[in-house]
BAKOLTOR-166947 format. One record per residue: residue in three letters; x, y, z of N, C-alpha, C, CB in turn. Coordinates in pm, whole numbers, padded with zeros to 5 digits, always signed. Each point is the difference from the previous one (the first is absolute). Glycine has a CB too. Layout:
% residues N
ALAXYZXYZXYZXYZ ...
//
This chain:
% residues 88
MET-00616+10036+08074+00111+00059+00065+00098+00059-00105-00029-00162+00195 GLN+00075+00280-00176+00088+00064-00096+00143-00021+00045-00175+00170-00059 SER+00266-00203-00036+00141-00018+00030+00067+00135+00011+00001-00221-00120 THR+00109+00219+00194+00084+00121+00018+00137-00034-00043-00136+00086+00191 ALA+00204+00015-00250+00141-00021-00043+00083+00109+00060-00068-00110-00216 CYS+00191+00069+00256+00100+00096+00044+00112+00002-00102-00059-00036+00244 MET+00091+00153-00295+00114+00013-00089+00125+00031+00080-00150+00077-00186 ALA+00256-00145+00158+00126+00024+00070+00109+00034-00101-00067-00158+00186 LEU+00128+00274-00165+00111+00036-00086+00130-00039+00062-00130+00187-00091 LEU+00198-00282+00026+00121-00059+00058+00123+00044-00074-00131-00195+00073 GLY+00232+00234+00004+00128+00037-00059+00109-00086+00058-00078+00236-00035 THR+00188-00252-00032+00108-00087+00049+00061+00064+00126+00049-00086-00236 GLY-00020-00003+00329+00069+00042+00123-00088+00076+00099+00205+00010-00134 SER-00333-00014+00117-00089+00071+00087-00046-00092+00117-00075+00145-00197 ALA+00131-00126+00314-00027-00090+00115-00143-00010+00035+00216+00055+00085 PRO-00301+00054-00086-00144-00016+00036-00074-00100-00090+00003+00236+00081 THR+00041-00254-00206-00074-00092-00086+00016-00148+00047+00033+00164-00194 LEU+00067-00188+00272+00015-00136+00055-00112-00037+00098+00248+00024-00028 GLN-00302+00077+00093-00104-00021+00101-00144+00026-00054+00171+00065+00174 LEU-00184-00016-00295-00124+00050-00050-00110-00113-00003+00132+00172-00138 PRO-00109-00288+00076-00103-00099+00002-00048-00039+00138+00095-00079-00206 HIS+00001+00058+00299-00034-00037+00139-00084+00110+00066+00213-00135+00019 ARG-00173+00260-00036-00074+00109+00061-00142+00011-00055+00216+00119+00032 LEU-00234-00133-00157-00135+00006-00065-00084-00119+00046+00096+00119-00204 ARG-00038-00239+00215-00077-00115+00042-00035+00006+00151+00113-00133-00183 SER-00038+00208+00261-00028+00006+00142-00099+00104+00036+00224-00081+00039 ASP-00259+00168-00133-00100+00107+00023-00136-00048-00045+00175+00180-00031 PRO-00272-00181+00121-00134-00047-00037-00064+00070-00122-00027-00053+00240 ARG+00066+00181-00263-00057+00071-00117+00053-00051-00133-00026+00199+00145 THR+00145-00256-00143+00066-00044-00126+00037-00144+00000+00086+00225-00026 GLN-00126-00304+00123+00042-00138+00007-00046-00087-00116-00002+00030+00241 ASP-00112+00004-00304-00048-00072-00112+00027+00066-00134-00169-00086+00150 ALA+00236+00197-00147+00022+00080-00123+00102-00072-00092-00051+00217+00129 ILE+00036-00199-00254+00094-00048-00099+00115+00103-00004-00183-00121-00138 ILE+00307+00073+00155+00113+00089-00001+00070-00008-00135+00025-00025+00249 ILE-00026+00130-00323+00061+00006-00134+00124+00087+00005-00224-00032-00110 ALA+00335-00027+00075+00126+00075+00009+00038+00052-00136+00075-00138+00194 LEU-00038+00264-00196+00055+00069-00118+00149+00014+00034-00221+00131-00065 ALA+00304-00212+00004+00140-00010+00041+00099+00045-00110-00069-00189+00150 ASP+00180+00245-00108+00102+00035-00096+00075-00126-00048+00022+00227+00110 GLN+00061-00207-00208+00066-00115-00066+00091-00077+00096-00007+00125-00217 GLY+00046-00069+00330+00087-00068+00091-00075-00093+00097+00154+00193-00021 PHE-00290-00195+00012-00074-00085+00086+00035-00143-00023-00179+00163+00004 GLY+00188-00237+00106+00037-00139-00007+00137-00028+00057-00141-00018-00198 SER+00210+00126+00233+00133-00017+00059-00018-00060+00140+00096+00197-00134 SER+00008-00238+00198-00009-00063+00130-00057+00094+00110+00193-00144-00070 LYS-00191+00273+00043-00048+00096+00102-00151+00031-00022+00235+00103+00016 GLN-00294-00159-00111-00140+00029-00031-00088-00117+00047+00069+00143-00199 PRO-00192-00115+00234-00089-00112+00036-00033-00090-00121-00097+00145+00182 PRO+00068-00271-00156-00034-00087-00112-00125+00044-00069+00109-00185+00116 SER-00116+00156-00246-00118+00043-00078-00129-00071+00045+00154+00045-00193 TYR-00143-00165+00252-00122-00068+00050-00067+00072+00118+00102-00214-00076 ALA-00037+00311+00134-00061+00078+00107-00105+00094-00052+00210-00016+00125 PHE-00219+00029-00256-00089+00094-00062-00098-00076-00090+00176+00182+00010 GLY-00299-00124-00026-00097-00057-00091+00038+00025-00146-00174+00031+00173 GLY+00244+00074-00198+00046+00032-00134+00128+00076+00006-00233+00004-00081 LEU+00312-00016-00024+00128+00069-00009+00015+00060-00140+00103-00156+00172 VAL-00085+00283-00182+00016+00072-00128+00133+00069+00004-00250+00034-00031 LYS+00334-00063-00069+00132+00071-00007-00020+00137-00061+00125-00219-00024 LYS-00059+00321+00079-00003+00135-00052+00128+00028-00075-00149+00074+00186 PRO+00148+00007-00287-00113+00080-00039-00099-00085-00081+00146+00208+00001 CYS-00272-00171+00011-00109-00065-00078-00102+00107-00036+00033-00225+00119 SER-00106+00194-00221-00102+00091-00041-00123-00011+00093+00085-00015-00239 PRO-00170+00118+00244-00123-00008+00078-00087-00116-00045+00009+00246+00034 ASP-00011-00275-00160-00081-00113-00050+00053-00136+00055-00052+00134-00212 THR+00182-00147+00219+00065-00122+00050-00036-00017+00149+00194+00025-00169 LEU-00190+00083+00243-00033-00007+00141-00145-00030+00019+00181+00158+00050 ALA-00268-00098-00124-00146-00025+00011-00032-00147-00032-00048+00241-00066 LEU+00113-00292-00041-00022-00142-00036+00048-00091+00112+00025+00055-00245 ALA+00087-00028+00305+00054-00082+00109-00095+00001+00121+00237+00049-00079 ILE-00289+00070+00111-00099+00008+00110-00122-00082-00031+00081+00228+00056 ARG-00133-00212-00176-00117-00078-00037+00022-00151+00008-00064+00187-00146 ASP+00183-00230+00097+00037-00139+00007+00006-00057+00144+00126+00039-00210 VAL-00072+00041+00299+00014-00045+00139-00141-00014+00061+00229+00116+00022 PHE-00320-00017-00048-00133-00016+00050-00074-00120-00061-00003+00245+00037 ALA+00027-00271-00165-00068-00115-00066+00050-00130+00062-00024+00129-00217 HIS+00154-00138+00241+00056-00122+00062-00058-00023+00139+00211+00031-00130 ARG-00227+00078+00210-00057-00017+00132-00142-00042-00008+00154+00167+00088 ARG-00235-00107-00180-00136-00042-00019-00016-00143-00033-00045+00220-00071 ILE+00131-00270-00023-00004-00140-00039+00037-00089+00119+00059+00063-00237 ALA+00046-00025+00315+00039-00082+00115-00115-00002+00101+00247+00057-00034 ASN-00312+00055+00059-00108+00004+00097-00117-00089-00046+00068+00236+00067 GLU-00102-00230-00196-00109-00083-00052+00036-00147+00009-00069+00183-00155 ALA+00191-00218+00128+00045-00141+00015-00007-00046+00140+00147+00028-00190 GLY-00112+00058+00285-00006-00035+00138-00140-00022+00047+00204+00125+00035 ARG-00298-00053-00087-00141-00014+00041-00063-00125-00053-00017+00243+00008 SER+00066-00291-00123-00060-00118-00064+00049-00132+00056-00023+00136-00202 THR+00119-00132+00289+00054-00125+00060-00068-00035+00126+00217+00045-00100 
//
């Protein structure tokens, strides 16, 4: 089975980002996808969703290499978690 990732560009004060994780989890096409947020420096204010709603969080600006490494790490962590779940 191949994993899917959704990239979310988050800005401060953007109301739709508050509903993004819920909307993606309620859609059968994306319910198992890893959600990786690319967020501006204001992310984490009281108007933004908590970082635990996402599989990964990258602060922007960031280099393409930093983003690629973050995506790879998120997929690696999911693979390890899935393997650990199967061995129990």
